[in-house]
N, C-alpha and C positions, 0 to 999 in steps of 0.2 A: 565675340558674342553678337548675334544678330540683334540689332536694336530696332524696336518698333515704337514709333512716336505717334500719338493721336493728337490731331489738330482740328480745332473748330473751323468750319467753313461757313462764312456768312454770305448769303446770296442777296445781291441787290438786283432786282429785276423790275423794270418799268417803274422805278422809284419807290418800290415797297420792300420792306424787310421780310425775308422769308425765314422759315425755320432753320435752326442750326443743322449742318450736315457734317459728315465725318470723312476725314481722309487719313489713311494709314500709309506710313512709309516703312519700307524694309530694305536695309542696306546689305548688299552682298558684295563679294569681292569684284565681280565683273559686271554687275548690273544693279540698277536702282529700281525697286518695285514700288509702284504706287497703286493703292486701292482707294477708290473714292466713290462718292454717291452724287449723282448729278440731278438736281431738281429739274423737272421738265415742265414746259408750258404748252398747253393744247392750242393748236392753230385753228383758224376758221377753215371751212371746208375747202376753199380754193387755195389755201396757203400751206406752207411747210415751215416748221421751226427747226433750226440746226443749232445744236448745242455742241460747241467745240472747246475742249479743255486745252490749255497751254501750260507747259512747264517753263517758267521764266527764271533765268539767272541774271547775274549782274551785267553780262555782256552778250547774252544769247537767249533765244526763245525757241522752244520746240513744240510744234502743234501735235497734239495727240489725236487719237481716233474720235471723230465726231459722232454724235447720235442725232438721227433725223426722225422727226415725227411728221407725218403727212395727213392732211385732211382728206376726206373721201374724194372730192373733185380733183384735188392735186394728184392723188394716187392714180386715179383713172387716166388723167392726162399723161402721166409718166409711163403707164403701162402701154397706152396707145402709141406713144412715141417710140418705145423700144421695140414694139411688135412691127409697126409699119416701116421702121428704118433698120430693122434687122440688127439691132445693137446687142443682142444676146441677153444674158441674165441681168435682171434689174438689180440695182444696189439695194442693200438691206435698209429697212426703215421700220418704224413702229407706226401702226395705224392709230390715228387720233382717237378713234372709238375704243381702242384697247390700251391706251396709254396709261402706265402707272404714274403715281405721284413723283417717283424718282427712279433713277436707273443706276445700278451699281456697275462699276467698270474698273478694270485693272490694266495698267500699262507697265511694260518692262522697258527701261531705257538702257541701252548699251553704253557702258562707260568708255569703251574704246572709240566709239563713234561720236560720243558727246562728253569729252573729258571735262568740259566746263561745269558739269553737274557737281563735281567734287570741290570746286573752287570757292564757293561762297553761298550766301543765303539764297534760298529758292522760294518761289511762290507758285501756287496753282491758280491760274486765271481761267475763268470759264466765261465764254462769250456766247450769248444766245441771239441768233439772227432770225428774222422773219423773211421768208422768200415767197415772192409771187411770180407771176409770169414774166414780169419786166423789171423787178427791182428787188434789192436786198436791203433790209433795214435792221440795224442793231437795236435790239430791244432790252438788252440786259447785260451787265458785267458782274462777275463775282470773283472774289480773290480770297486767299487764305493769309493768315499771319505767316511770317517767314519761318522756314524750316531748313534743315541742312542734311546733306548726305553724311552719315556717320557710320563708318564701317569698322568693325572689329571681327576677327575670326570667330566663328561659332566656338564657344568654349565648352568642351566636354571634359569635366574634371576627371583626372586619373587618380585612382586610389585603390589599393588592394589590401585585403586583410593582413594583419601582422601575425607572425607565427607565435604561438604560445611558447614562452621561454621555459623549456624543459631542463635548463641547466646543462652542466657538463655531461650528466648521464644521458640525456636525450641526444646530445651531439655525438657522443661515443657510440650510441646504439646504431647509428647509421652504418658504421663500418665494422661493428663487432657483434656478431650474432649471439654471443654468449649473454648479452644483455637483453632483458625483456621487462616491460613495465609491469608493476605489481598487479595491475588490473587483469593481467593475463596469467596470473599465478595458477599453477596446477601442482598438487601434491603428486609424488611419484606413486605409481602402482604398476604391477607387473604386466599390465596389458599395453603399456606404452612402448612404442618402437622408437627408441631414442635416435637410432641411426637415420631415421626418416624425418625427424623433427628439425634437426639442423641447428637449433638455437642453443648450442652448448660448446664447450671445449672439453676434449677428453685427453687424458694422459695415459701412458702405457706402463704396465707393470710386467716384469719377467714372469714366466710361467711358474705358477704355484708360489708366487712371492707377493708380499704386501709392503715391501720396502719401496719407498718412492725414490727413484734414482734420477737426479737432475739431468744428467747427460745421457740418459737411456733413450735411444731413438730420437724423436723430435720433442722430447719433454722440455728441454731448456727454453725453446721458443714459446711453448704453450704456457708453461708455468710463469714465465716473465710477463706474458700478456695478462694472465689472471691477476697477478700482483699489481701491475701498472694500472689496470682498469679500476680495480678496487680502491687503490690509493687515491687516484684522481677524484673519484666520486665522493669518497669519505672526506676529502679536503675541500669540497664544494659547499657553498652556503645555500644553494638553491636546489640541490638534489641530494639524494641519500641512498645508501644501500639498505634495502629492507630485508633481504634474505639471500644467503649464499647456499644454494641447493647443491649438495654433493651426493652423487649416487654411486655406490660401490657395486661392481658386478664381477662375476667370475665366468670363465668359459664353462661349457657344459661337459667338459671332459672328465671331471673328477666326481668324488663322492659328494652327495648333497650337503651333508653336515660340514665337511671341509670347505665346500664352496661358499656356504653362508658365512663361515668364520672368515674366510679369505676376503669376501666382498666387504664385510663390515670393517675389517682391518684396513683395507684400501681406502675406504671413505675417511676413516679416522686419520690415516697418514696424510691425506690431502688437507684435511682441516688443520692438522698440526703445522704443516708446511706454511699455510697462509698465515697462521697466527705467529709463527716465528719471524715472518717478514713484516707484518702489519699488526697493529693492536686492534684486533677484532674480537668483540665479546662472544662468548659461547652462544648466547641467545640469538645471535644473528645467523647462525648456521642451522641448516636443516640437513641432517644426515639420513640417507635412505639406504638400506641394505637390500639390494635386488637379488642377492644370491646368484645362482646359475642363470645366465641370460638366455633362458629358453625362448622367450618371445622374440628377442633379437635374432636368435639362431634360426627359428622357424621362418622368419622373414627372409633371412639370407638364403635358406634352402629354397624357398618359394621363388626367389628371383634368379636362382642359378639354373643351369641346364646340365644334367648329368644322368647317367643310368642309375636307376633305383631311387630317383627323386620322390616318386609317388609313394613308394614303400616307406621312405623316411618320414614324409609328412603324415602318413597314416599312423606310424608308431608313436609319433609325438602327440597326435590328437587323441589317440585311443589308450594311452598308457599314463594314468594319473600318477602312479608311483614314480618319483623322479629317479631314484636309484635304479629301478627296473628299466626305466626308459633309457638311462645311460648305458646299461648293459646291452640292451637290444640294439642300440645304435652302434656300439663297438663291434657287434657280431654281424652287422649288415654289410652287404657287398659294396656299398658306397662309402664305407668308413675311410678307406685310404684317400679317396678324393676329398672327403670332408676335412680330414686331418691336415692335408696339404694346402687346401684352397680356402676353407671357411674358418677354421679355428684360429688362424693368425689374427683375423679381424676381431675375434671374440676377446682377445686379450687387451683391447683398448678399454680398460675396465674401470676407469675413474672419470665420471662425467660431472662437469661443473656448469651450473647456470646461475647467473646473478640477476635477481629481481630488484628493481629500483623504483623510486618515487621522487616527486619534486614538489616544491612549494607552489601552490596554485598561483598562476600569473593573472591576478585580478586586473592589472592595467591592460593587458592584451584583450581581456574580455570587454572592458569598457570601450577601448578604441574600436573594436570590431562592432560593438553595438552602435557606436556613432557612425561608422561606415555604412551600416545598414540604413540608418536614418538618412544619410546623404543620398543613397540610392532612391529613397522615396521622396527626395527633394524637400525633406523637412530640415531646412538649413539651420534655423535658429535652435531647434531642439537638439540637433547634433552638436552645435556650438556649446549649448548648456551642458550636455553630457560630458564633453571633453574637458571641462574646467578642472575636474579632479585629477586629470592625468596630463595636463598640458606641459608639465616639465619633463615628461618621458619623451625622449628623442623619437621613439617609434610613432608617437602621436602627431608629430609636427606636420607632416604632409596633409593628413586628414584635417587637422586644425586649420591649416592655411586654406583649404577648400571651403570649410565652413565660414571662415572670416571673409573670404572673397565673395561668396554668394550672399552674405548678409551685409555687404557694402563696405567692409574694411579692406579695400583693395591694397592700400599701401603696406599695411602690416603683413598681409598674405604674401605680397611680392618679396618682402624682406625675408620671410621664413623660407620661401621657395629658393631664393638665391643662396641662402646659407646652406640649406639641405642639398641643393644641387651640387654645390662645391664640395660637399662631403661624400658625393657619389650616390645620392638618393635618386634612383631612376624615375620614380613617379613624380617627384618634385621637378626634376629636369624636364619631363614631358609636359607638365603643366606650364612651366616657364616658357618653353618653346612656343606653345600655342599663343600665349599672350604677347610674345615679342615678334611673332611673324607679321 
């Protein structure tokens, strides 16, 4: 951390005590910055006063840039000398008539050129001299109390929001599209195009059958996933299954009455299978009978490319009677293509989606509120906020930042060391800054 110290500067000039002045020191890795205010003394017209600051260490002294004030006659003589002798640009100075009471100045001392600055106590000595045409007379000395070079890396605390603990369900959702948080729940209606939504697992049924066959096509893998996911969430204390939505569908090939019965039986078969494997109450299921999957089928047709496509779309859109629509479809020129290329996908007729919820993670909320206070540099308020969650491991890095910034550096370092050893990247980053 850059350390800025403020030191009183008492000026003793010509035996009188002048007003207190200010010096600031700012330690950096490669340089020592001094900002100070030099009281000035107005010279008579034929004189100049030279105010020279010196940085004094135990074994060395460095003269810093002087400030010169010239009376009117002295300034004219200097100007004539430079012009007549072609000396070029005159050195900078302050005209006595325009002289302020004090002059603010800053100096940067290179530590590679003056390493002694780091070795011990320093003082700023200010010498004021009176210059005439033939003599130089010291008319005042001033000095500060001792101060030191004190460098620490600028500390920029590292802390990131903690993730809301959504339990097993939230973790599983990352790799299992069948899962969706209950806040996104949607009841089934026939306008939905499930094949485009993606957040489901479907199982296959043989044509005109509602019997669920475990080893039919890829059913074994899909059914095992449904059971495994449901089991893990139901055995978790921080998340829960809110609804298992099962949608039964049939292809558009058959009679509408038969299709609705077939779709409903398929949904029931999926429910029974789950309940045979896991103890899931009836009220946790939502069964939807989608009947013939005309919405899915129209979307398939629209995405495909074949002769007679526009005619098929027209008859779907303009024939509300589903049995009549099915008859017209069978008599269309495109029916052979549809039967070979589109109907097989229509038989993926059991769709399952699991909606889940979790116990609110109040600790995460409090920790993140404290992190926001740290961003606003409200260190003590952040520390107070964290008291209720300080036993939560996720709070430890943020807690250490608040402790460090409120002066409890030893405890903060202890926490960071422990958390860094546990693999906490934020704690390790904070520790590195303070150990460099």
